[in-house]
N, C-alpha and C positions, 0 to 999 in steps of 0.2 A: 536693060543690062543683060548681057549674056550669062548663062549659068557657068560656074567655075568648072573647068575641065582638066583632065589629066594632061592634055596637050599644053594648055596654058601654064600649068604648074611646071611641066618639063622645060618650057621656054624660059620661064622666070629663073628656075634653078640653073640652067645653062648660062644665062646672062650673068647671074651672081658669081658662078664659078669662074667665068671668063674674066670678070672684073677683079676677082680675088687673085687670079694668076698674074694679071697685069700689075697690080699694086704690090704683090709679093716679090716680083722680079726686081732685083737690084744687083749692081755689080758686087763681086766678091770683096772688093776693097772697102765697101761701105759697111761691112759687118764688123762688129766689135771684136778685136783681137785681145783676149785677156792674157796678158803676158805674166803679170804677177811676179816678175823678176824683182830682184833687189834694186831699189832706186840708187842712182849715183848722183853726185853733186850736193850731198848733204854734209854740212860741218856743224859741230856743236862745241861749245866751250863754256867754262865757268870762269869768272874774272879773278877769283881768289883761290889759290892752291892751299892756303892755310887761313883759318878764321878762328875767332873766339866766340863763345856764347854771346848772343845779342847782335852779332854782325849781320850786315846785309850783303847778299851775293847777287850777282847778275848772271843769269844764264842766257846765252845767245845761241840761236838756232838759225842757220842759213840754208836755203834751198836754191841751187842753181839748176836751171833747166839745161841738161846736157843732151837732150833729144832734139830731133829736127821738127817736132810738132809742139805747138804751144800747150802748156799746162793750163787746163780750163777749170780745174778744181783741185785743191790740196787741203789736207788736214795734217796738222803737226801737233804732237804733244811731247811733254817732257816731265819726268817725275823720277823719283829715286828708284834704284834697283834694290833687289833683296839683299840684306834684310832691312835696309833703311826704310823701305816702303811700309814696314810694319810698325814704325815708331810714331805713335800718335802724339801730336803736340810738339814734336822735335823742331819743326820749322813751319812757317806760314808764308804762302805766296802773297805778296803785297801789291803787285802791280804787273802790268803788261805794256809793251810798247813795240815800236817798229812798224813794219809794213804789213798790217793785219786788219781784217775787217771786223773780227771779234775775238774775244778771249774769254775763256771760262775756266774757273777753278772747280775741281771735283775732288775733294779730299787732298791727297798728296800729289795730285797731277794737275797740270795746267795744259789746256788745249787751245789751239789757234786755227783760224782759217786765214792764210796769207792772201794778200790782195792778188786777184787773178784777173785776166790771164797773165801767165808768166811766159813771155816769148822765149824762143831758143836763145841760149846764152845769157839771159837775164837772171838776176838773183833777187830773192826776197829774204829779208832778215827780220826775225821777231825776237823779242827779249822778254824775260820774266824776272822779277825781283823777288828774292826770298829772304826772310828774316829768320835767323837761327834763334831758337828760344834762349832766353837768358838762364833758364834752369833746365838743362838737358837731362833726358832720362838715362844717360849713361855716365860712367865714371871714367876718368882718364881721357885719352884722345880717341876720336872716332872718325872713320873715313866715310864721308857721304859720297856715294857713287850715283851719278845722274844718268838716266837712260832715255834718249829721245826716240821717237818713232814718227815716220812720215808716210803718208799715202797720197798719191797723185794720180789724176786722170788726164789723159792727153787727147786733144782734139775735141771737136764737137760736130757730129756725134762722137762719143768716146771711142777711140780706136785702140787704146792701150791703157793699162793701169800698172803702176809700180808701187812698191812699198818697202819699208825697212828704213835704214839699216839698223842693226842692233849693236849700238856702240857702247853699251853699258860696260863699265869697268875700265875704260880707256883713260889714260892719264889726263887728257884734256877735260875730263868730266869728273874729276875727283877733288874733293875739298877735305882736308884734315881739320877737324874741329878739336881744339885743345884749350 
């Protein structure tokens, strides 16, 4: 075996650098474009505008892909906005449904991963059921405001992300408990 030389080291380094440049070269369109703009195609609603202690509400959250690239990953959550999010024991999430692969409750918030991919023009709808406590921590009537959030990644590899919207306080997401 020949002794290791500076020439041999130089040749090895040049070869590695050349391979690195070849593998690093890719078209500009293949790079991830982080848009982080507000997502469109989101709608949310609650089935009851008025309810009584002990009633069950159904929250519905729909995501329509309004882009020209499939959504390959999405995360949706819905929970109460302030100050309802500080009310411990005011309500309990009791179930999830719709086009989702999983659903998890974390305190006053429920999160979903809708079934993906979501092709352009297609919609996925998820639901959560909520039971209002029979002994609310407030007196008189109280307005529960629900606030959804959606995050989506487009394409594989990911070429764009979008998130939002912040719909809290809209009439479609309010229930008056009395």
